[in-house]
VEXTOR-119773 format. One record per residue: residue number from 0; x, y, z of N, C-alpha, C in turn. Coordinates in steps of 0.02 Angstrom, whole numbers, plus 50000, padded with zeros to 5 digits. Each point is the difference from the previous one (the first is absolute). Layout:
BEGIN
+-----+-------+--------+-------+--------+---------+-------+-------+--------+-------+
|   n | neast | nnorth |   nup | caeast | canorth |  caup | ceast | cnorth |   cup |
+-----+-------+--------+-------+--------+---------+-------+-------+--------+-------+
| NUM |     X |      Y |     Z |      X |       Y |     Z |     X |      Y |     Z |
...
+-----+-------+--------+-------+--------+---------+-------+-------+--------+-------+
This chain:
BEGIN
+-----+-------+--------+-------+--------+---------+-------+-------+--------+-------+
|   n | neast | nnorth |   nup | caeast | canorth |  caup | ceast | cnorth |   cup |
+-----+-------+--------+-------+--------+---------+-------+-------+--------+-------+
|   0 | 57825 |  67695 | 46867 |  50023 |   50047 | 49949 | 50008 |  50069 | 50032 |
|   1 | 50057 |  50031 | 49990 |  50012 |   50065 | 50029 | 49972 |  50054 | 49955 |
|   2 | 49969 |  50050 | 50030 |  49975 |   50055 | 49960 | 50056 |  50051 | 49990 |
|   3 | 49997 |  50032 | 49942 |  50050 |   50050 | 49984 | 49989 |  50061 | 50045 |
|   4 | 50053 |  50023 | 50033 |  49994 |   50057 | 50044 | 49994 |  50063 | 49957 |
|   5 | 49949 |  50040 | 50015 |  49990 |   50062 | 49963 | 50051 |  50052 | 50023 |
|   6 | 50026 |  50036 | 49951 |  50047 |   50053 | 50017 | 49965 |  50067 | 49990 |
|   7 | 49990 |  50036 | 50055 |  49968 |   50066 | 49998 | 50046 |  50052 | 50030 |
|   8 | 50001 |  50058 | 49969 |  50041 |   50055 | 50022 | 49956 |  50061 | 50011 |
|   9 | 50000 |  50027 | 50061 |  49964 |   50061 | 50014 | 50046 |  50059 | 49984 |
|  10 | 49980 |  50040 | 49951 |  50042 |   50056 | 49979 | 49985 |  50063 | 50038 |
|  11 | 49937 |  50011 | 50016 |  49980 |   50059 | 50040 | 49941 |  49980 | 50043 |
|  12 | 49998 |  50026 | 50060 |  49944 |   49987 | 50045 | 49995 |  50060 | 50047 |
|  13 | 49952 |  50043 | 49988 |  49990 |   50058 | 50042 | 49926 |  50015 | 50008 |
|  14 | 49983 |  50057 | 50028 |  49930 |   50016 | 50012 | 49960 |  50012 | 49937 |
|  15 | 50032 |  50016 | 49944 |  49965 |   50014 | 49938 | 49990 |  49939 | 49955 |
|  16 | 50050 |  49955 | 49999 |  49995 |   49941 | 49957 | 50050 |  49947 | 50019 |
|  17 | 49987 |  49940 | 49974 |  50046 |   49944 | 50006 | 50013 |  49974 | 49930 |
|  18 | 50063 |  49989 | 49985 |  50019 |   49974 | 49935 | 50042 |  49937 | 50011 |
|  19 | 49976 |  49945 | 49970 |  50031 |   49935 | 50010 | 50007 |  49965 | 49933 |
|  20 | 50057 |  49967 | 49990 |  50012 |   49961 | 49940 | 49999 |  49926 | 50018 |
|  21 | 49957 |  49963 | 49967 |  49999 |   49927 | 50007 | 50040 |  49973 | 49940 |
|  22 | 50064 |  49987 | 50012 |  50045 |   49980 | 49947 | 49980 |  49931 | 49972 |
|  23 | 49977 |  49955 | 50043 |  49981 |   49933 | 49980 | 49945 |  50002 | 49947 |
|  24 | 49949 |  50042 | 50011 |  49943 |   50003 | 49954 | 50002 |  50059 | 49953 |
|  25 | 50053 |  50040 | 50002 |  50010 |   50058 | 49957 | 49944 |  50052 | 50008 |
|  26 | 49983 |  50014 | 50063 |  49945 |   50047 | 50015 | 50027 |  50060 | 50039 |
|  27 | 49980 |  50060 | 49979 |  50011 |   50060 | 50039 | 49934 |  50016 | 50034 |
|  28 | 50001 |  50005 | 50066 |  49940 |   50014 | 50040 | 50008 |  50069 | 50031 |
|  29 | 49953 |  50045 | 49985 |  50002 |   50067 | 50026 | 49935 |  50012 | 50038 |
|  30 | 50005 |  50014 | 50064 |  49941 |   50015 | 50041 | 50003 |  50072 | 50022 |
|  31 | 49953 |  50040 | 49976 |  49995 |   50070 | 50022 | 49960 |  50002 | 50065 |
|  32 | 50029 |  50032 | 50049 |  49967 |   50003 | 50066 | 49964 |  50067 | 50011 |
|  33 | 50018 |  50050 | 49960 |  49969 |   50066 | 50004 | 49988 |  50025 | 49930 |
|  34 | 49952 |  50046 | 49994 |  49986 |   50031 | 49936 | 50062 |  50040 | 49978 |
|  35 | 50019 |  49993 | 49937 |  50058 |   50035 | 49972 | 49976 |  50053 | 49951 |
|  36 | 50026 |  50060 | 50006 |  49984 |   50054 | 49954 | 50052 |  50001 | 49944 |
|  37 | 49991 |  50044 | 49953 |  50036 |   50003 | 49937 | 50075 |  49984 | 50004 |
|  38 | 50039 |  50042 | 50034 |  50072 |   49991 | 50000 | 50021 |  49934 | 50030 |
|  39 | 49970 |  49982 | 50056 |  50016 |   49937 | 50033 | 49979 |  49941 | 49957 |
|  40 | 49942 |  50006 | 49968 |  49975 |   49947 | 49957 | 50046 |  49990 | 49940 |
|  41 | 50020 |  50055 | 49968 |  50045 |   49996 | 49942 | 50066 |  49968 | 50020 |
|  42 | 50028 |  50023 | 50055 |  50064 |   49973 | 50023 | 49995 |  49926 | 50015 |
|  43 | 49944 |  49979 | 50030 |  49991 |   49929 | 50017 | 49996 |  49958 | 49937 |
|  44 | 49961 |  50022 | 49950 |  49996 |   49962 | 49938 | 50066 |  49997 | 49963 |
|  45 | 50039 |  50054 | 50002 |  50066 |   49998 | 49968 | 50046 |  49951 | 50036 |
|  46 | 49996 |  49997 | 50066 |  50041 |   49951 | 50036 | 49976 |  49929 | 49987 |
|  47 | 49935 |  49991 | 49991 |  49973 |   49934 | 49981 | 50029 |  49977 | 49934 |
|  48 | 50003 |  50046 | 49951 |  50029 |   49983 | 49935 | 50073 |  49980 | 50007 |
|  49 | 50038 |  50036 | 50041 |  50070 |   49983 | 50012 | 50007 |  49930 | 50029 |
|  50 | 49957 |  49984 | 50048 |  50003 |   49934 | 50032 | 49983 |  49945 | 49950 |
|  51 | 49948 |  50011 | 49960 |  49981 |   49951 | 49949 | 50059 |  49987 | 49953 |
|  52 | 50033 |  50053 | 49978 |  50056 |   49992 | 49954 | 50062 |  49971 | 50033 |
|  53 | 50012 |  50016 | 50062 |  50058 |   49973 | 50036 | 49993 |  49924 | 50011 |
|  54 | 49942 |  49979 | 50022 |  49989 |   49929 | 50015 | 49971 |  49960 | 49942 |
|  55 | 49985 |  50034 | 49944 |  49970 |   49967 | 49941 | 49937 |  49961 | 50019 |
|  56 | 49955 |  50034 | 50034 |  49940 |   49968 | 50027 | 49945 |  49992 | 49947 |
|  57 | 49960 |  49948 | 50009 |  49945 |   49985 | 49953 | 49933 |  50025 | 50024 |
|  58 | 49992 |  50007 | 50066 |  49934 |   50015 | 50028 | 50003 |  50058 | 50050 |
|  59 | 49947 |  50041 | 49999 |  49994 |   50056 | 50046 | 49932 |  49995 | 50035 |
|  60 | 50001 |  50003 | 50066 |  49939 |   50001 | 50040 | 50003 |  50062 | 50043 |
|  61 | 49954 |  50047 | 49986 |  49997 |   50061 | 50041 | 49935 |  50000 | 50040 |
|  62 | 50007 |  50013 | 50064 |  49942 |   50007 | 50044 | 49990 |  50074 | 50011 |
|  63 | 49952 |  50028 | 49964 |  49989 |   50073 | 50002 | 49934 |  50017 | 50034 |
|  64 | 49977 |  49956 | 50044 |  49937 |   50011 | 50034 | 50001 |  50062 | 50044 |
|  65 | 50059 |  50024 | 50019 |  50004 |   50062 | 50039 | 50002 |  50063 | 49957 |
|  66 | 50007 |  49991 | 49934 |  49998 |   50057 | 49955 | 49928 |  50010 | 49979 |
|  67 | 49973 |  50058 | 50017 |  49929 |   50012 | 49990 | 49981 |  50017 | 49928 |
|  68 | 50045 |  50033 | 49965 |  49985 |   50021 | 49931 | 50065 |  50021 | 49966 |
|  69 | 49997 |  50007 | 49935 |  50054 |   50031 | 49961 | 49969 |  50059 | 49964 |
|  70 | 50031 |  50058 | 50004 |  49973 |   50055 | 49961 | 50016 |  49988 | 49926 |
|  71 | 49968 |  50037 | 49957 |  50006 |   49989 | 49928 | 50073 |  50007 | 49977 |
|  72 | 50035 |  50049 | 50027 |  50070 |   50012 | 49980 | 50044 |  49940 | 50018 |
|  73 | 49991 |  49973 | 50061 |  50040 |   49942 | 50021 | 49981 |  49937 | 49961 |
|  74 | 49936 |  49991 | 49987 |  49977 |   49942 | 49961 | 50029 |  50003 | 49930 |
|  75 | 50000 |  50059 | 49970 |  50028 |   50009 | 49933 | 50076 |  49988 | 50001 |
|  76 | 50034 |  50024 | 50051 |  50072 |   49989 | 50007 | 50015 |  49925 | 50004 |
|  77 | 49960 |  49965 | 50039 |  50009 |   49928 | 50008 | 49994 |  49964 | 49933 |
|  78 | 49947 |  50016 | 49963 |  49988 |   49967 | 49936 | 50051 |  50021 | 49947 |
|  79 | 50022 |  50062 | 50001 |  50047 |   50025 | 49950 | 50073 |  49982 | 50013 |
|  80 | 50018 |  49993 | 50064 |  50070 |   49989 | 50017 | 50016 |  49932 | 50030 |
|  81 | 49961 |  49980 | 50049 |  50016 |   49938 | 50036 | 49980 |  49938 | 49961 |
|  82 | 49940 |  49999 | 49972 |  49977 |   49940 | 49964 | 50045 |  49984 | 49940 |
|  83 | 50019 |  50049 | 49958 |  50046 |   49983 | 49946 | 50067 |  49972 | 50025 |
|  84 | 50025 |  50027 | 50055 |  50063 |   49974 | 50029 | 49991 |  49930 | 50026 |
|  85 | 49941 |  49986 | 50029 |  49986 |   49931 | 50023 | 49997 |  49953 | 49940 |
|  86 | 49969 |  50023 | 49946 |  49994 |   49958 | 49940 | 50068 |  49985 | 49969 |
|  87 | 50047 |  50046 | 50009 |  50068 |   49991 | 49973 | 50044 |  49959 | 50046 |
|  88 | 49975 |  49983 | 50058 |  50039 |   49962 | 50050 | 49985 |  49925 | 49994 |
|  89 | 50023 |  49963 | 50048 |  49987 |   49927 | 50003 | 49932 |  49984 | 50029 |
|  90 | 49964 |  50050 | 50022 |  49935 |   49991 | 50033 | 49948 |  49970 | 49952 |
|  91 | 49965 |  49948 | 50023 |  49948 |   49967 | 49960 | 49930 |  50015 | 50027 |
|  92 | 49994 |  50004 | 50066 |  49934 |   50009 | 50031 | 50004 |  50050 | 50057 |
|  93 | 49948 |  50042 | 50004 |  49995 |   50050 | 50052 | 49931 |  49992 | 50033 |
|  94 | 50000 |  49981 | 50063 |  49937 |   49993 | 50038 | 49997 |  50056 | 50052 |
|  95 | 49941 |  50031 | 50003 |  49992 |   50055 | 50047 | 49942 |  49985 | 50048 |
|  96 | 50015 |  50002 | 50065 |  49949 |   49990 | 50051 | 49968 |  50067 | 50016 |
|  97 | 49933 |  50002 | 49994 |  49962 |   50061 | 50012 | 49940 |  49984 | 50043 |
|  98 | 49974 |  50049 | 50035 |  49937 |   49992 | 50034 | 49944 |  50000 | 49948 |
|  99 | 49951 |  49957 | 50010 |  49942 |   49999 | 49955 | 49966 |  50068 | 50002 |
| 100 | 49985 |  50027 | 49942 |  49966 |   50064 | 49996 | 50045 |  50060 | 50011 |
| 101 | 50065 |  49990 | 50002 |  50048 |   50054 | 50010 | 50000 |  50047 | 49940 |
| 102 | 50014 |  50064 | 50012 |  50007 |   50048 | 49945 | 50059 |  49981 | 49956 |
| 103 | 50047 |  49963 | 50027 |  50058 |   49978 | 49961 | 49979 |  49951 | 49945 |
| 104 | 49943 |  49968 | 50009 |  49977 |   49951 | 49952 | 49989 |  50032 | 49931 |
| 105 | 49981 |  50063 | 49997 |  49992 |   50034 | 49936 | 50065 |  50002 | 49961 |
| 106 | 50055 |  50014 | 50035 |  50066 |   50000 | 49969 | 50017 |  49930 | 49975 |
| 107 | 49985 |  49949 | 50040 |  50015 |   49931 | 49981 | 49961 |  49980 | 49938 |
| 108 | 49937 |  50019 | 49997 |  49959 |   49984 | 49941 | 50030 |  50032 | 49937 |
| 109 | 50021 |  50063 | 50006 |  50030 |   50035 | 49943 | 50066 |  49965 | 49979 |
| 110 | 50040 |  49983 | 50048 |  50064 |   49966 | 49986 | 49988 |  49932 | 49967 |
| 111 | 49955 |  49961 | 50027 |  49985 |   49935 | 49972 | 49973 |  50006 | 49929 |
| 112 | 49955 |  50048 | 49989 |  49972 |   50011 | 49933 | 50055 |  50018 | 49950 |
| 113 | 50046 |  50043 | 50021 |  50056 |   50020 | 49957 | 50043 |  49939 | 49981 |
| 114 | 50016 |  49959 | 50049 |  50041 |   49941 | 49986 | 49962 |  49948 | 49959 |
| 115 | 49935 |  49992 | 50012 |  49961 |   49950 | 49964 | 49987 |  50018 | 49927 |
| 116 | 50006 |  50064 | 49983 |  49989 |   50020 | 49930 | 50061 |  49989 | 49957 |
| 117 | 50056 |  49982 | 50030 |  50060 |   49985 | 49961 | 49990 |  49933 | 49964 |
| 118 | 50032 |  49993 | 49944 |  49996 |   49937 | 49964 | 50034 |  49946 | 50042 |
| 119 | 49979 |  49937 | 49994 |  50030 |   49947 | 50039 | 50076 |  49996 | 49992 |
| 120 | 50025 |  50015 | 49940 |  50073 |   49998 | 49988 | 50036 |  50054 | 50040 |
| 121 | 49967 |  50057 | 50009 |  50032 |   50056 | 50036 | 49990 |  49996 | 50075 |
| 122 | 49952 |  49959 | 50022 |  49983 |   49997 | 50071 | 50052 |  49959 | 50037 |
| 123 | 50041 |  50033 | 50039 |  50052 |   49966 | 50038 | 49988 |  50004 | 50075 |
| 124 | 49955 |  50044 | 50021 |  49986 |   50009 | 50071 | 49926 |  49989 | 50013 |
| 125 | 49985 |  49955 | 50046 |  49931 |   49988 | 50020 | 49988 |  50036 | 50066 |
| 126 | 49940 |  50028 | 50007 |  49982 |   50038 | 50059 | 49931 |  49979 | 50025 |
| 127 | 49995 |  49988 | 50066 |  49935 |   49983 | 50030 | 49997 |  50031 | 50069 |
| 128 | 49939 |  50011 | 50023 |  49989 |   50025 | 50068 | 49966 |  49946 | 50042 |
| 129 | 50013 |  50001 | 50064 |  49973 |   49951 | 50046 | 49983 |  50033 | 50066 |
| 130 | 49957 |  49968 | 50039 |  49984 |   50025 | 50067 | 50034 |  49958 | 50054 |
| 131 | 50030 |  49943 | 49982 |  50036 |   49960 | 50049 | 50066 |  49974 | 49971 |
| 132 | 50048 |  49994 | 50044 |  50068 |   49982 | 49980 | 50004 |  49928 | 49973 |
| 133 | 49963 |  49954 | 50028 |  50003 |   49931 | 49978 | 49980 |  49993 | 49926 |
| 134 | 49947 |  50033 | 49980 |  49978 |   49998 | 49930 | 50052 |  50032 | 49954 |
| 135 | 50029 |  50055 | 50023 |  50051 |   50034 | 49960 | 50061 |  49955 | 49989 |
| 136 | 50023 |  49969 | 50054 |  50058 |   49955 | 49994 | 49985 |  49940 | 49955 |
| 137 | 49940 |  49973 | 50006 |  49981 |   49944 | 49957 | 50004 |  50021 | 49927 |
| 138 | 49972 |  50058 | 49983 |  50001 |   50025 | 49932 | 50072 |  50013 | 49976 |
| 139 | 50040 |  50031 | 50042 |  50069 |   50016 | 49981 | 50040 |  49937 | 49983 |
| 140 | 49992 |  49949 | 50041 |  50043 |   49941 | 49993 | 49970 |  49946 | 49955 |
| 141 | 49940 |  50012 | 49973 |  49970 |   49952 | 49954 | 50025 |  50016 | 49930 |
| 142 | 50041 |  49956 | 49973 |  50031 |   50011 | 49935 | 49951 |  49998 | 49941 |
| 143 | 49942 |  49970 | 50010 |  49953 |   49991 | 49944 | 49961 |  50063 | 49985 |
| 144 | 50002 |  50050 | 50042 |  49961 |   50060 | 49989 | 50040 |  50053 | 49966 |
+-----+-------+--------+-------+--------+---------+-------+-------+--------+-------+
């Protein structure tokens, strides 16, 4: 039996980040290689939204282990602007890879709490954090969760 060949497209690959679309599994993979500050972070998330909408992707996996923290203003911007746009898109699940004990984890807890307080009917986007890519991919591609 022949296995289906996965189709992956690398959209950007530089010293700051790598952005790859796995068309076969409908996953956008973003790996940050350096800490991003406000303007670069905002621009990157806006381009992520464009890619999600262009390819009609279902899953987002961001590896933000190189991002040490988000300041309050950036965290608020993310929750006020990016998350609603993600909820209005085709995106179903967002997995974020973080270092255990990272300052970024506080932002993740706040984001998860905000999404979890929505009524089940309104909840269209699931969000989880992971410390390893294998667990994140398993969660993303498991339809029962």
